[in-house]
C-alpha positions, 0 to 999 in steps of 0.5 A: 827769230819768231817761229810759226811752224814747229817740226818734230822728229819722233823717236827719242824726241817726243817719245821713248820707243827704244824697248819696242825697237830693241826687242824687234831687232832681237826678233829679226836677228833671231829669225835670221839666225844671226847673233844679237847685237848689244842694246846700246849699239842698237839704240845708236841706230834709232832714227836711221832707216831700217836697212841702213841700221842693219848694215851699220850693225852687221857690216852686211849690204846684201839687199836680200838680207836687208829685206828679210831683216826689214820684214821680220822687224816689221812683224815684231813691231806690229805686235809690240811697238806702240804698246811699248812706246811712252811719251817723255814727261814734258812732251804733252806740256810742250805741245800744249805750250806751242799750240797756245802760242799759235804754232803749227806742229808736224812730225817728220820721221823715218818711222812709218806714218801709220805707226806714229799715228798709232801713238797719236791715237794712244796718247790722244794728241790729235788736237796738237799735231797738224801733219805727219810725214813718215817713211812711206811718204818720201822717196828718200829718208832723212837726212834727205830734206823731202820730209820737211819740205812736204810738211812745210808744203802741207801746212803752207808754212814759210821755211824761214819761220819753221824750226825742226826739233830733233835728237840726232845728227841726222835731224840736224843734217835734215834741217840744214838741207831743208833750209830750216832752223834747228834746235837739238835735244839730248834725249837720244844717244847723240851728245851735245858735241856731236851737233857742233858741225851743224847750224843750231839755235841751241842744244837743249837737255829736254823739250821744255827747254827747247819750247821755251826758246820758241815761246819766249 
């Protein structure tokens, strides 16, 4: 299948943001006078909406606590997130290869668009990224398909020639619901067997392998 549009998740797909995320979780739990959670457990929630991640880690569904956690997390992430974000070593070469192949590129993430744009500015990725759809741009977070659908609409793309690349089961579910193809990368916390229930062109160990499928 020939792809003309490539949608990417951000956290753990294009970049490692785990240091800023873990430290912001710790800050929020400290401010709430709650016990800090293990780093490995926090990392498994990366990609979830923040309030859902809070509930997954604590078992608490109190909207007031969820909102307080969200507010404290954002306070910390405003100060530390972007400066602690690093691109994977093959991210830039992958984006360059896709552009040489004539592909449109968008980022579709539950992360705030303004935060992703900070990283785009930091790493000077403007020439490669044609659209960014973040958490503030949709009424329902992934795995709802709205983000992918908005990116496709903005780029005037054909869903049949669009592929979503992501590191999590949430991303696989999003692609399935949006009616686009999916390539998984195991650069996050989900391992290859986790993707088995979902339609997948291939599960790759890195972005280079994923992009080679598109640019072959």
